[in-house]
PQR file of N, CA, C, O and H, with PARSE charges and radii, in Angstrom:
ATOM      1  N   MET A   1       7.534  23.425  21.665 -0.4000 1.5000
ATOM      2  CA  MET A   1       7.054  22.050  21.700 -0.0000 2.0000
ATOM      3  C   MET A   1       7.265  21.441  20.316  0.5500 1.7000
ATOM      4  O   MET A   1       6.959  22.074  19.306 -0.5500 1.4000
ATOM      5  N   SER A   2       7.780  20.226  20.265 -0.4000 1.5000
ATOM      6  CA  SER A   2       8.035  19.559  18.989 -0.0000 2.0000
ATOM      7  C   SER A   2       6.729  19.090  18.363  0.5500 1.7000
ATOM      8  O   SER A   2       5.688  19.055  19.020 -0.5500 1.4000
ATOM      9  H   SER A   2       8.028  19.711  21.086  0.4000 1.0000
ATOM     10  N   THR A   3       6.796  18.737  17.112 -0.4000 1.5000
ATOM     11  CA  THR A   3       5.614  18.236  16.410 -0.0000 2.0000
ATOM     12  C   THR A   3       5.105  16.965  17.070  0.5500 1.7000
ATOM     13  O   THR A   3       3.897  16.803  17.244 -0.5500 1.4000
ATOM     14  H   THR A   3       7.641  18.766  16.579  0.4000 1.0000
ATOM     15  N   ALA A   4       5.998  16.068  17.437 -0.4000 1.5000
ATOM     16  CA  ALA A   4       5.588  14.810  18.078 -0.0000 2.0000
ATOM     17  C   ALA A   4       4.875  15.086  19.405  0.5500 1.7000
ATOM     18  O   ALA A   4       3.877  14.442  19.729 -0.5500 1.4000
ATOM     19  H   ALA A   4       6.979  16.199  17.296  0.4000 1.0000
ATOM     20  N   GLU A   5       5.391  16.034  20.155 -0.4000 1.5000
ATOM     21  CA  GLU A   5       4.759  16.368  21.432 -0.0000 2.0000
ATOM     22  C   GLU A   5       3.383  17.002  21.213  0.5500 1.7000
ATOM     23  O   GLU A   5       2.446  16.737  21.967 -0.5500 1.4000
ATOM     24  H   GLU A   5       6.201  16.557  19.892  0.4000 1.0000
ATOM     25  N   THR A   6       3.268  17.829  20.192 -0.4000 1.5000
ATOM     26  CA  THR A   6       1.983  18.451  19.879 -0.0000 2.0000
ATOM     27  C   THR A   6       0.965  17.401  19.471  0.5500 1.7000
ATOM     28  O   THR A   6      -0.186  17.439  19.907 -0.5500 1.4000
ATOM     29  H   THR A   6       4.029  18.044  19.579  0.4000 1.0000
ATOM     30  N   ILE A   7       1.389  16.467  18.636 -0.4000 1.5000
ATOM     31  CA  ILE A   7       0.499  15.378  18.230 -0.0000 2.0000
ATOM     32  C   ILE A   7       0.086  14.553  19.443  0.5500 1.7000
ATOM     33  O   ILE A   7      -1.085  14.202  19.593 -0.5500 1.4000
ATOM     34  H   ILE A   7       2.324  16.437  18.282  0.4000 1.0000
ATOM     35  N   TYR A   8       1.038  14.249  20.296 -0.4000 1.5000
ATOM     36  CA  TYR A   8       0.747  13.467  21.496 -0.0000 2.0000
ATOM     37  C   TYR A   8      -0.288  14.169  22.378  0.5500 1.7000
ATOM     38  O   TYR A   8      -1.232  13.534  22.848 -0.5500 1.4000
ATOM     39  H   TYR A   8       1.988  14.534  20.174  0.4000 1.0000
ATOM     40  N   GLU A   9      -0.121  15.451  22.602 -0.4000 1.5000
ATOM     41  CA  GLU A   9      -1.060  16.203  23.438 -0.0000 2.0000
ATOM     42  C   GLU A   9      -2.455  16.220  22.808  0.5500 1.7000
ATOM     43  O   GLU A   9      -3.462  16.104  23.507 -0.5500 1.4000
ATOM     44  H   GLU A   9       0.646  15.967  22.221  0.4000 1.0000
ATOM     45  N   LEU A  10      -2.503  16.363  21.508 -0.4000 1.5000
ATOM     46  CA  LEU A  10      -3.785  16.371  20.815 -0.0000 2.0000
ATOM     47  C   LEU A  10      -4.461  15.005  20.867  0.5500 1.7000
ATOM     48  O   LEU A  10      -5.662  14.912  21.121 -0.5500 1.4000
ATOM     49  H   LEU A  10      -1.686  16.457  20.940  0.4000 1.0000
ATOM     50  N   VAL A  11      -3.700  13.960  20.630 -0.4000 1.5000
ATOM     51  CA  VAL A  11      -4.256  12.598  20.627 -0.0000 2.0000
ATOM     52  C   VAL A  11      -4.781  12.230  22.008  0.5500 1.7000
ATOM     53  O   VAL A  11      -5.760  11.492  22.120 -0.5500 1.4000
ATOM     54  H   VAL A  11      -2.724  14.036  20.424  0.4000 1.0000
ATOM     55  N   LYS A  12      -4.151  12.731  23.048 -0.4000 1.5000
ATOM     56  CA  LYS A  12      -4.625  12.438  24.409 -0.0000 2.0000
ATOM     57  C   LYS A  12      -6.050  12.938  24.638  0.5500 1.7000
ATOM     58  O   LYS A  12      -6.756  12.418  25.502 -0.5500 1.4000
ATOM     59  H   LYS A  12      -3.356  13.331  22.957  0.4000 1.0000
ATOM     60  N   THR A  13      -6.479  13.943  23.871 -0.4000 1.5000
ATOM     61  CA  THR A  13      -7.823  14.502  24.053 -0.0000 2.0000
ATOM     62  C   THR A  13      -8.878  13.781  23.224  0.5500 1.7000
ATOM     63  O   THR A  13     -10.068  14.058  23.371 -0.5500 1.4000
ATOM     64  H   THR A  13      -5.905  14.365  23.169  0.4000 1.0000
ATOM     65  N   LEU A  14      -8.463  12.860  22.355 -0.4000 1.5000
ATOM     66  CA  LEU A  14      -9.393  12.177  21.462 -0.0000 2.0000
ATOM     67  C   LEU A  14      -9.982  10.931  22.111  0.5500 1.7000
ATOM     68  O   LEU A  14      -9.434  10.381  23.067 -0.5500 1.4000
ATOM     69  H   LEU A  14      -7.496  12.635  22.236  0.4000 1.0000
ATOM     70  N   LEU A  15     -11.113  10.505  21.563 -0.4000 1.5000
ATOM     71  CA  LEU A  15     -11.682   9.215  21.955 -0.0000 2.0000
ATOM     72  C   LEU A  15     -10.773   8.107  21.428  0.5500 1.7000
ATOM     73  O   LEU A  15      -9.976   8.324  20.514 -0.5500 1.4000
ATOM     74  H   LEU A  15     -11.558  10.952  20.787  0.4000 1.0000
ATOM     75  N   GLU A  16     -10.902   6.931  22.010 -0.4000 1.5000
ATOM     76  CA  GLU A  16     -10.015   5.811  21.633 -0.0000 2.0000
ATOM     77  C   GLU A  16     -10.100   5.489  20.140  0.5500 1.7000
ATOM     78  O   GLU A  16      -9.072   5.264  19.501 -0.5500 1.4000
ATOM     79  H   GLU A  16     -11.549   6.755  22.752  0.4000 1.0000
ATOM     80  N   ASP A  17     -11.300   5.465  19.580 -0.4000 1.5000
ATOM     81  CA  ASP A  17     -11.445   5.166  18.150 -0.0000 2.0000
ATOM     82  C   ASP A  17     -10.746   6.215  17.290  0.5500 1.7000
ATOM     83  O   ASP A  17     -10.103   5.886  16.293 -0.5500 1.4000
ATOM     84  H   ASP A  17     -12.135   5.648  20.098  0.4000 1.0000
ATOM     85  N   GLN A  18     -10.875   7.462  17.679 -0.4000 1.5000
ATOM     86  CA  GLN A  18     -10.231   8.543  16.935 -0.0000 2.0000
ATOM     87  C   GLN A  18      -8.711   8.459  17.061  0.5500 1.7000
ATOM     88  O   GLN A  18      -7.987   8.692  16.093 -0.5500 1.4000
ATOM     89  H   GLN A  18     -11.397   7.730  18.489  0.4000 1.0000
ATOM     90  N   ALA A  19      -8.243   8.131  18.245 -0.4000 1.5000
ATOM     91  CA  ALA A  19      -6.801   7.986  18.457 -0.0000 2.0000
ATOM     92  C   ALA A  19      -6.255   6.834  17.629  0.5500 1.7000
ATOM     93  O   ALA A  19      -5.136   6.905  17.121 -0.5500 1.4000
ATOM     94  H   ALA A  19      -8.831   7.942  19.031  0.4000 1.0000
ATOM     95  N   ASN A  20      -7.047   5.770  17.491 -0.4000 1.5000
ATOM     96  CA  ASN A  20      -6.624   4.639  16.660 -0.0000 2.0000
ATOM     97  C   ASN A  20      -6.479   5.044  15.206  0.5500 1.7000
ATOM     98  O   ASN A  20      -5.582   4.557  14.517 -0.5500 1.4000
ATOM     99  H   ASN A  20      -7.956   5.713  17.903  0.4000 1.0000
ATOM    100  N   LEU A  21      -7.341   5.925  14.727 -0.4000 1.5000
ATOM    101  CA  LEU A  21      -7.217   6.419  13.353 -0.0000 2.0000
ATOM    102  C   LEU A  21      -5.910   7.172  13.164  0.5500 1.7000
ATOM    103  O   LEU A  21      -5.243   7.030  12.139 -0.5500 1.4000
ATOM    104  H   LEU A  21      -8.069   6.322  15.287  0.4000 1.0000
ATOM    105  N   VAL A  22      -5.553   7.960  14.143 -0.4000 1.5000
ATOM    106  CA  VAL A  22      -4.280   8.692  14.080 -0.0000 2.0000
ATOM    107  C   VAL A  22      -3.114   7.703  14.055  0.5500 1.7000
ATOM    108  O   VAL A  22      -2.157   7.881  13.302 -0.5500 1.4000
ATOM    109  H   VAL A  22      -6.094   8.075  14.976  0.4000 1.0000
ATOM    110  N   LEU A  23      -3.201   6.672  14.874 -0.4000 1.5000
ATOM    111  CA  LEU A  23      -2.152   5.649  14.911 -0.0000 2.0000
ATOM    112  C   LEU A  23      -2.026   4.941  13.569  0.5500 1.7000
ATOM    113  O   LEU A  23      -0.916   4.750  13.072 -0.5500 1.4000
ATOM    114  H   LEU A  23      -3.979   6.527  15.486  0.4000 1.0000
ATOM    115  N   VAL A  24      -3.145   4.552  12.981 -0.4000 1.5000
ATOM    116  CA  VAL A  24      -3.118   3.869  11.684 -0.0000 2.0000
ATOM    117  C   VAL A  24      -2.480   4.765  10.621  0.5500 1.7000
ATOM    118  O   VAL A  24      -1.674   4.311   9.810 -0.5500 1.4000
ATOM    119  H   VAL A  24      -4.047   4.707  13.384  0.4000 1.0000
ATOM    120  N   PHE A  25      -2.857   6.047  10.641 -0.4000 1.5000
ATOM    121  CA  PHE A  25      -2.270   6.975   9.676 -0.0000 2.0000
ATOM    122  C   PHE A  25      -0.767   7.139   9.897  0.5500 1.7000
ATOM    123  O   PHE A  25       0.008   7.153   8.940 -0.5500 1.4000
ATOM    124  H   PHE A  25      -3.512   6.416  11.300  0.4000 1.0000
ATOM    125  N   ALA A  26      -0.365   7.260  11.139 -0.4000 1.5000
ATOM    126  CA  ALA A  26       1.060   7.409  11.449 -0.0000 2.0000
ATOM    127  C   ALA A  26       1.847   6.177  11.003  0.5500 1.7000
ATOM    128  O   ALA A  26       2.954   6.302  10.478 -0.5500 1.4000
ATOM    129  H   ALA A  26      -0.994   7.248  11.916  0.4000 1.0000
ATOM    130  N   GLU A  27       1.281   4.997  11.210 -0.4000 1.5000
ATOM    131  CA  GLU A  27       1.946   3.770  10.761 -0.0000 2.0000
ATOM    132  C   GLU A  27       2.051   3.735   9.240  0.5500 1.7000
ATOM    133  O   GLU A  27       3.071   3.317   8.691 -0.5500 1.4000
ATOM    134  H   GLU A  27       0.382   4.896  11.637  0.4000 1.0000
ATOM    135  N   PHE A  28       0.988   4.177   8.559 -0.4000 1.5000
ATOM    136  CA  PHE A  28       1.011   4.253   7.096 -0.0000 2.0000
ATOM    137  C   PHE A  28       2.137   5.174   6.616  0.5500 1.7000
ATOM    138  O   PHE A  28       2.912   4.804   5.735 -0.5500 1.4000
ATOM    139  H   PHE A  28       0.160   4.517   9.005  0.4000 1.0000
ATOM    140  N   VAL A  29       2.221   6.359   7.192 -0.4000 1.5000
ATOM    141  CA  VAL A  29       3.262   7.313   6.804 -0.0000 2.0000
ATOM    142  C   VAL A  29       4.650   6.730   7.077  0.5500 1.7000
ATOM    143  O   VAL A  29       5.566   6.879   6.267 -0.5500 1.4000
ATOM    144  H   VAL A  29       1.591   6.660   7.908  0.4000 1.0000
ATOM    145  N   HIS A  30       4.792   6.072   8.214 -0.4000 1.5000
ATOM    146  CA  HIS A  30       6.080   5.464   8.573 -0.0000 2.0000
ATOM    147  C   HIS A  30       6.474   4.384   7.560  0.5500 1.7000
ATOM    148  O   HIS A  30       7.615   4.352   7.099 -0.5500 1.4000
ATOM    149  H   HIS A  30       4.048   5.951   8.871  0.4000 1.0000
ATOM    150  N   GLN A  31       5.538   3.508   7.217 -0.4000 1.5000
ATOM    151  CA  GLN A  31       5.830   2.443   6.249 -0.0000 2.0000
ATOM    152  C   GLN A  31       6.149   3.020   4.878  0.5500 1.7000
ATOM    153  O   GLN A  31       7.055   2.546   4.193 -0.5500 1.4000
ATOM    154  H   GLN A  31       4.611   3.534   7.592  0.4000 1.0000
ATOM    155  N   ARG A  32       5.409   4.036   4.483 -0.4000 1.5000
ATOM    156  CA  ARG A  32       5.635   4.670   3.181 -0.0000 2.0000
ATOM    157  C   ARG A  32       7.017   5.303   3.131  0.5500 1.7000
ATOM    158  O   ARG A  32       7.697   5.230   2.108 -0.5500 1.4000
ATOM    159  H   ARG A  32       4.672   4.421   5.039  0.4000 1.0000
ATOM    160  N   THR A  33       7.433   5.920   4.220 -0.4000 1.5000
ATOM    161  CA  THR A  33       8.750   6.533   4.287 -0.0000 2.0000
ATOM    162  C   THR A  33       9.843   5.478   4.185  0.5500 1.7000
ATOM    163  O   THR A  33      10.828   5.658   3.469 -0.5500 1.4000
ATOM    164  H   THR A  33       6.880   5.979   5.052  0.4000 1.0000
ATOM    165  N   GLN A  34       9.659   4.378   4.907 -0.4000 1.5000
ATOM    166  CA  GLN A  34      10.648   3.301   4.848 -0.0000 2.0000
ATOM    167  C   GLN A  34      10.725   2.715   3.446  0.5500 1.7000
ATOM    168  O   GLN A  34      11.814   2.411   2.960 -0.5500 1.4000
ATOM    169  H   GLN A  34       8.858   4.232   5.489  0.4000 1.0000
ATOM    170  N   ALA A  35       9.582   2.555   2.795 -0.4000 1.5000
ATOM    171  CA  ALA A  35       9.563   1.993   1.443 -0.0000 2.0000
ATOM    172  C   ALA A  35      10.275   2.910   0.462  0.5500 1.7000
ATOM    173  O   ALA A  35      11.020   2.436  -0.396 -0.5500 1.4000
ATOM    174  H   ALA A  35       8.697   2.802   3.190  0.4000 1.0000
ATOM    175  N   SER A  36      10.057   4.219   0.575 -0.4000 1.5000
ATOM    176  CA  SER A  36      10.720   5.137  -0.347 -0.0000 2.0000
ATOM    177  C   SER A  36      12.210   5.249  -0.052  0.5500 1.7000
ATOM    178  O   SER A  36      13.004   5.517  -0.954 -0.5500 1.4000
ATOM    179  H   SER A  36       9.452   4.605   1.272  0.4000 1.0000
ATOM    180  N   ASP A  37      12.594   5.044   1.209 -0.4000 1.5000
ATOM    181  CA  ASP A  37      14.013   5.072   1.558 -0.0000 2.0000
ATOM    182  C   ASP A  37      14.741   3.854   1.014  0.5500 1.7000
ATOM    183  O   ASP A  37      15.924   3.919   0.681 -0.5500 1.4000
ATOM    184  H   ASP A  37      11.949   4.826   1.942  0.4000 1.0000
ATOM    185  N   ASN A  38      14.025   2.752   0.931 -0.4000 1.5000
ATOM    186  CA  ASN A  38      14.644   1.504   0.499 -0.0000 2.0000
ATOM    187  C   ASN A  38      13.765   0.870  -0.564  0.5500 1.7000
ATOM    188  O   ASN A  38      13.155  -0.172  -0.326 -0.5500 1.4000
ATOM    189  H   ASN A  38      13.064   2.699   1.202  0.4000 1.0000
ATOM    190  N   LEU A  39      13.695   1.494  -1.741 -0.4000 1.5000
ATOM    191  CA  LEU A  39      12.774   1.102  -2.794 -0.0000 2.0000
ATOM    192  C   LEU A  39      12.937  -0.356  -3.209  0.5500 1.7000
ATOM    193  O   LEU A  39      11.944  -1.008  -3.530 -0.5500 1.4000
ATOM    194  H   LEU A  39      14.191   2.341  -1.935  0.4000 1.0000
ATOM    195  N   ASN A  40      14.136  -0.877  -3.212 -0.4000 1.5000
ATOM    196  CA  ASN A  40      14.344  -2.254  -3.656 -0.0000 2.0000
ATOM    197  C   ASN A  40      13.719  -3.281  -2.732  0.5500 1.7000
ATOM    198  O   ASN A  40      13.471  -4.410  -3.157 -0.5500 1.4000
ATOM    199  H   ASN A  40      14.943  -0.347  -2.951  0.4000 1.0000
ATOM    200  N   ASN A  41      13.458  -2.931  -1.497 -0.4000 1.5000
ATOM    201  CA  ASN A  41      12.861  -3.867  -0.555 -0.0000 2.0000
ATOM    202  C   ASN A  41      11.396  -3.567  -0.259  0.5500 1.7000
ATOM    203  O   ASN A  41      10.803  -4.200   0.615 -0.5500 1.4000
ATOM    204  H   ASN A  41      13.659  -2.014  -1.152  0.4000 1.0000
ATOM    205  N   SER A  42      10.799  -2.599  -0.982 -0.4000 1.5000
ATOM    206  CA  SER A  42       9.401  -2.291  -0.730 -0.0000 2.0000
ATOM    207  C   SER A  42       8.536  -3.434  -1.240  0.5500 1.7000
ATOM    208  O   SER A  42       8.923  -4.116  -2.189 -0.5500 1.4000
ATOM    209  H   SER A  42      11.281  -2.085  -1.691  0.4000 1.0000
ATOM    210  N   PRO A  43       7.384  -3.659  -0.638 -0.5600 1.5000
ATOM    211  CA  PRO A  43       6.539  -4.799  -1.004  0.2800 2.0000
ATOM    212  C   PRO A  43       6.171  -4.845  -2.477  0.5500 1.7000
ATOM    213  O   PRO A  43       6.155  -5.928  -3.062 -0.5500 1.4000
ATOM    214  N   ILE A  44       5.878  -3.727  -3.088 -0.4000 1.5000
ATOM    215  CA  ILE A  44       5.435  -3.741  -4.479 -0.0000 2.0000
ATOM    216  C   ILE A  44       6.554  -4.130  -5.440  0.5500 1.7000
ATOM    217  O   ILE A  44       6.302  -4.827  -6.423 -0.5500 1.4000
ATOM    218  H   ILE A  44       5.891  -2.847  -2.613  0.4000 1.0000
ATOM    219  N   THR A  45       7.772  -3.699  -5.179 -0.4000 1.5000
ATOM    220  CA  THR A  45       8.850  -3.992  -6.118 -0.0000 2.0000
ATOM    221  C   THR A  45       9.243  -5.461  -6.104  0.5500 1.7000
ATOM    222  O   THR A  45       9.871  -5.934  -7.052 -0.5500 1.4000
ATOM    223  H   THR A  45       7.977  -3.132  -4.381  0.4000 1.0000
ATOM    224  N   THR A  46       8.892  -6.191  -5.060 -0.4000 1.5000
ATOM    225  CA  THR A  46       9.198  -7.619  -5.051 -0.0000 2.0000
ATOM    226  C   THR A  46       8.338  -8.385  -6.049  0.5500 1.7000
ATOM    227  O   THR A  46       8.652  -9.525  -6.392 -0.5500 1.4000
ATOM    228  H   THR A  46       8.382  -5.807  -4.290  0.4000 1.0000
ATOM    229  N   TYR A  47       7.249  -7.765  -6.518 -0.4000 1.5000
ATOM    230  CA  TYR A  47       6.353  -8.436  -7.454 -0.0000 2.0000
ATOM    231  C   TYR A  47       6.542  -8.004  -8.903  0.5500 1.7000
ATOM    232  O   TYR A  47       5.914  -8.573  -9.796 -0.5500 1.4000
ATOM    233  H   TYR A  47       6.993  -6.840  -6.240  0.4000 1.0000
ATOM    234  N   PHE A  48       7.386  -7.018  -9.155 -0.4000 1.5000
ATOM    235  CA  PHE A  48       7.611  -6.581 -10.526 -0.0000 2.0000
ATOM    236  C   PHE A  48       8.161  -7.726 -11.359  0.5500 1.7000
ATOM    237  O   PHE A  48       9.182  -8.320 -11.010 -0.5500 1.4000
ATOM    238  H   PHE A  48       7.896  -6.556  -8.429  0.4000 1.0000
ATOM    239  N   GLY A  49       7.498  -8.033 -12.442 -0.4000 1.5000
ATOM    240  CA  GLY A  49       7.971  -9.058 -13.357 -0.0000 2.0000
ATOM    241  C   GLY A  49       7.750 -10.475 -12.908  0.5500 1.7000
ATOM    242  O   GLY A  49       8.225 -11.400 -13.568 -0.5500 1.4000
ATOM    243  H   GLY A  49       6.669  -7.551 -12.726  0.4000 1.0000
ATOM    244  N   ILE A  50       7.045 -10.691 -11.805 -0.4000 1.5000
ATOM    245  CA  ILE A  50       6.908 -12.042 -11.272 -0.0000 2.0000
ATOM    246  C   ILE A  50       6.097 -12.952 -12.195  0.5500 1.7000
ATOM    247  O   ILE A  50       6.315 -14.163 -12.217 -0.5500 1.4000
ATOM    248  H   ILE A  50       6.660  -9.940 -11.269  0.4000 1.0000
ATOM    249  N   LEU A  51       5.161 -12.374 -12.962 -0.4000 1.5000
ATOM    250  CA  LEU A  51       4.331 -13.177 -13.858 -0.0000 2.0000
ATOM    251  C   LEU A  51       4.868 -13.205 -15.288  0.5500 1.7000
ATOM    252  O   LEU A  51       4.213 -13.722 -16.192 -0.5500 1.4000
ATOM    253  H   LEU A  51       4.984 -11.390 -12.945  0.4000 1.0000
ATOM    254  N   LYS A  52       6.041 -12.657 -15.484 -0.4000 1.5000
ATOM    255  CA  LYS A  52       6.615 -12.548 -16.820 -0.0000 2.0000
ATOM    256  C   LYS A  52       6.693 -13.904 -17.520  0.5500 1.7000
ATOM    257  O   LYS A  52       6.389 -13.997 -18.709 -0.5500 1.4000
ATOM    258  H   LYS A  52       6.574 -12.237 -14.749  0.4000 1.0000
ATOM    259  N   ASP A  53       7.087 -14.937 -16.819 -0.4000 1.5000
ATOM    260  CA  ASP A  53       7.255 -16.260 -17.419 -0.0000 2.0000
ATOM    261  C   ASP A  53       6.123 -17.214 -17.063  0.5500 1.7000
ATOM    262  O   ASP A  53       6.248 -18.422 -17.265 -0.5500 1.4000
ATOM    263  H   ASP A  53       7.334 -14.862 -15.853  0.4000 1.0000
ATOM    264  N   SER A  54       5.031 -16.693 -16.541 -0.4000 1.5000
ATOM    265  CA  SER A  54       3.910 -17.533 -16.151 -0.0000 2.0000
ATOM    266  C   SER A  54       3.183 -18.067 -17.386  0.5500 1.7000
ATOM    267  O   SER A  54       2.918 -17.308 -18.318 -0.5500 1.4000
ATOM    268  H   SER A  54       4.930 -15.712 -16.378  0.4000 1.0000
ATOM    269  N   PRO A  55       2.857 -19.361 -17.405 -0.5600 1.5000
ATOM    270  CA  PRO A  55       2.112 -19.903 -18.550  0.2800 2.0000
ATOM    271  C   PRO A  55       0.696 -19.334 -18.629  0.5500 1.7000
ATOM    272  O   PRO A  55       0.084 -19.366 -19.697 -0.5500 1.4000
ATOM    273  N   ASN A  56       0.176 -18.826 -17.544 -0.4000 1.5000
ATOM    274  CA  ASN A  56      -1.175 -18.262 -17.544 -0.0000 2.0000
ATOM    275  C   ASN A  56      -1.234 -16.891 -18.195  0.5500 1.7000
ATOM    276  O   ASN A  56      -2.305 -16.455 -18.618 -0.5500 1.4000
ATOM    277  H   ASN A  56       0.673 -18.800 -16.677  0.4000 1.0000
ATOM    278  N   PHE A  57      -0.118 -16.214 -18.281 -0.4000 1.5000
ATOM    279  CA  PHE A  57      -0.095 -14.852 -18.802 -0.0000 2.0000
ATOM    280  C   PHE A  57       0.886 -14.704 -19.958  0.5500 1.7000
ATOM    281  O   PHE A  57       1.556 -13.679 -20.082 -0.5500 1.4000
ATOM    282  H   PHE A  57       0.752 -16.568 -17.937  0.4000 1.0000
ATOM    283  N   ASN A  58       0.969 -15.719 -20.795 -0.4000 1.5000
ATOM    284  CA  ASN A  58       1.931 -15.652 -21.891 -0.0000 2.0000
ATOM    285  C   ASN A  58       1.324 -15.082 -23.166  0.5500 1.7000
ATOM    286  O   ASN A  58       2.016 -14.971 -24.178 -0.5500 1.4000
ATOM    287  H   ASN A  58       0.425 -16.552 -20.694  0.4000 1.0000
ATOM    288  N   GLU A  59       0.035 -14.715 -23.136 -0.4000 1.5000
ATOM    289  CA  GLU A  59      -0.613 -14.127 -24.295 -0.0000 2.0000
ATOM    290  C   GLU A  59      -0.548 -12.610 -24.218  0.5500 1.7000
ATOM    291  O   GLU A  59       0.029 -12.025 -23.301 -0.5500 1.4000
ATOM    292  H   GLU A  59      -0.527 -14.804 -22.313  0.4000 1.0000
ATOM    293  N   ASP A  60      -1.167 -12.001 -25.221 -0.4000 1.5000
ATOM    294  CA  ASP A  60      -1.273 -10.551 -25.264 -0.0000 2.0000
ATOM    295  C   ASP A  60      -2.147 -10.082 -24.094  0.5500 1.7000
ATOM    296  O   ASP A  60      -3.260 -10.582 -23.935 -0.5500 1.4000
ATOM    297  H   ASP A  60      -1.636 -12.475 -25.966  0.4000 1.0000
ATOM    298  N   PRO A  61      -1.678  -9.148 -23.282 -0.5600 1.5000
ATOM    299  CA  PRO A  61      -2.452  -8.703 -22.128  0.2800 2.0000
ATOM    300  C   PRO A  61      -3.841  -8.175 -22.491  0.5500 1.7000
ATOM    301  O   PRO A  61      -4.794  -8.367 -21.736 -0.5500 1.4000
ATOM    302  N   VAL A  62      -3.959  -7.514 -23.641 -0.4000 1.5000
ATOM    303  CA  VAL A  62      -5.253  -6.988 -24.060 -0.0000 2.0000
ATOM    304  C   VAL A  62      -6.202  -8.134 -24.392  0.5500 1.7000
ATOM    305  O   VAL A  62      -7.388  -8.071 -24.071 -0.5500 1.4000
ATOM    306  H   VAL A  62      -3.185  -7.358 -24.255  0.4000 1.0000
ATOM    307  N   ALA A  63      -5.689  -9.172 -25.030 -0.4000 1.5000
ATOM    308  CA  ALA A  63      -6.517 -10.340 -25.352 -0.0000 2.0000
ATOM    309  C   ALA A  63      -6.993 -11.032 -24.076  0.5500 1.7000
ATOM    310  O   ALA A  63      -8.141 -11.468 -24.002 -0.5500 1.4000
ATOM    311  H   ALA A  63      -4.725  -9.223 -25.291  0.4000 1.0000
ATOM    312  N   ILE A  64      -6.140 -11.135 -23.095 -0.4000 1.5000
ATOM    313  CA  ILE A  64      -6.519 -11.738 -21.810 -0.0000 2.0000
ATOM    314  C   ILE A  64      -7.615 -10.907 -21.160  0.5500 1.7000
ATOM    315  O   ILE A  64      -8.594 -11.455 -20.655 -0.5500 1.4000
ATOM    316  H   ILE A  64      -5.206 -10.780 -23.155  0.4000 1.0000
ATOM    317  N   GLN A  65      -7.455  -9.581 -21.171 -0.4000 1.5000
ATOM    318  CA  GLN A  65      -8.451  -8.703 -20.561 -0.0000 2.0000
ATOM    319  C   GLN A  65      -9.791  -8.828 -21.275  0.5500 1.7000
ATOM    320  O   GLN A  65     -10.833  -8.877 -20.622 -0.5500 1.4000
ATOM    321  H   GLN A  65      -6.659  -9.136 -21.582  0.4000 1.0000
ATOM    322  N   ARG A  66      -9.782  -8.881 -22.598 -0.4000 1.5000
ATOM    323  CA  ARG A  66     -11.040  -9.021 -23.346 -0.0000 2.0000
ATOM    324  C   ARG A  66     -11.714 -10.355 -23.046  0.5500 1.7000
ATOM    325  O   ARG A  66     -12.936 -10.417 -22.911 -0.5500 1.4000
ATOM    326  H   ARG A  66      -8.935  -8.841 -23.129  0.4000 1.0000
ATOM    327  N   ALA A  67     -10.931 -11.413 -22.941 -0.4000 1.5000
ATOM    328  CA  ALA A  67     -11.491 -12.726 -22.621 -0.0000 2.0000
ATOM    329  C   ALA A  67     -12.117 -12.724 -21.232  0.5500 1.7000
ATOM    330  O   ALA A  67     -13.176 -13.316 -21.021 -0.5500 1.4000
ATOM    331  H   ALA A  67      -9.938 -11.362 -23.051  0.4000 1.0000
ATOM    332  N   MET A  68     -11.469 -12.064 -20.295 -0.4000 1.5000
ATOM    333  CA  MET A  68     -12.019 -11.995 -18.943 -0.0000 2.0000
ATOM    334  C   MET A  68     -13.323 -11.198 -18.929  0.5500 1.7000
ATOM    335  O   MET A  68     -14.256 -11.536 -18.200 -0.5500 1.4000
ATOM    336  H   MET A  68     -10.609 -11.583 -20.466  0.4000 1.0000
ATOM    337  N   ARG A  69     -13.382 -10.149 -19.731 -0.4000 1.5000
ATOM    338  CA  ARG A  69     -14.617  -9.350 -19.797 -0.0000 2.0000
ATOM    339  C   ARG A  69     -15.755 -10.159 -20.405  0.5500 1.7000
ATOM    340  O   ARG A  69     -16.897 -10.054 -19.958 -0.5500 1.4000
ATOM    341  H   ARG A  69     -12.624  -9.875 -20.324  0.4000 1.0000
ATOM    342  N   ARG A  70     -15.447 -10.979 -21.438 -0.4000 1.5000
ATOM    343  CA  ARG A  70     -16.487 -11.802 -22.066 -0.0000 2.0000
ATOM    344  C   ARG A  70     -17.079 -12.800 -21.088  0.5500 1.7000
ATOM    345  O   ARG A  70     -18.241 -13.183 -21.224 -0.5500 1.4000
ATOM    346  H   ARG A  70     -14.519 -11.064 -21.801  0.4000 1.0000
ATOM    347  N   GLU A  71     -16.288 -13.232 -20.093 -0.4000 1.5000
ATOM    348  CA  GLU A  71     -16.802 -14.173 -19.090 -0.0000 2.0000
ATOM    349  C   GLU A  71     -17.927 -13.566 -18.281  0.5500 1.7000
ATOM    350  O   GLU A  71     -18.773 -14.295 -17.763 -0.5500 1.4000
ATOM    351  H   GLU A  71     -15.344 -12.921 -19.984  0.4000 1.0000
ATOM    352  N   TRP A  72     -17.958 -12.255 -18.161 -0.4000 1.5000
ATOM    353  CA  TRP A  72     -18.947 -11.576 -17.316 -0.0000 2.0000
ATOM    354  C   TRP A  72     -20.145 -11.059 -18.119  0.5500 1.7000
ATOM    355  O   TRP A  72     -21.036 -10.422 -17.556 -0.5500 1.4000
ATOM    356  H   TRP A  72     -17.271 -11.663 -18.582  0.4000 1.0000
ATOM    357  N   GLU A  73     -20.173 -11.325 -19.412 -0.4000 1.5000
ATOM    358  CA  GLU A  73     -21.315 -10.873 -20.233 -0.0000 2.0000
ATOM    359  C   GLU A  73     -22.494 -11.809 -20.090  0.5500 1.7000
ATOM    360  O   GLU A  73     -23.537 -11.588 -20.705 -0.5500 1.4000
ATOM    361  H   GLU A  73     -19.450 -11.842 -19.869  0.4000 1.0000
TER
END
């Protein structure tokens, strides 16, 4: 019996909520595999450097972080 068939047989014995957890995990693994296969099109890499020229983030990152922390004091 293949791994997919074994998983299918096992999932058939679970409650619907439990089976949904298996589905969510399987979708996560599938998306992660696709992202690693095609790194240039993965969601995270589309945002690399996007704020590089932003006027809101043109200062020293540490200074920005300290200013944000002072707002919460």
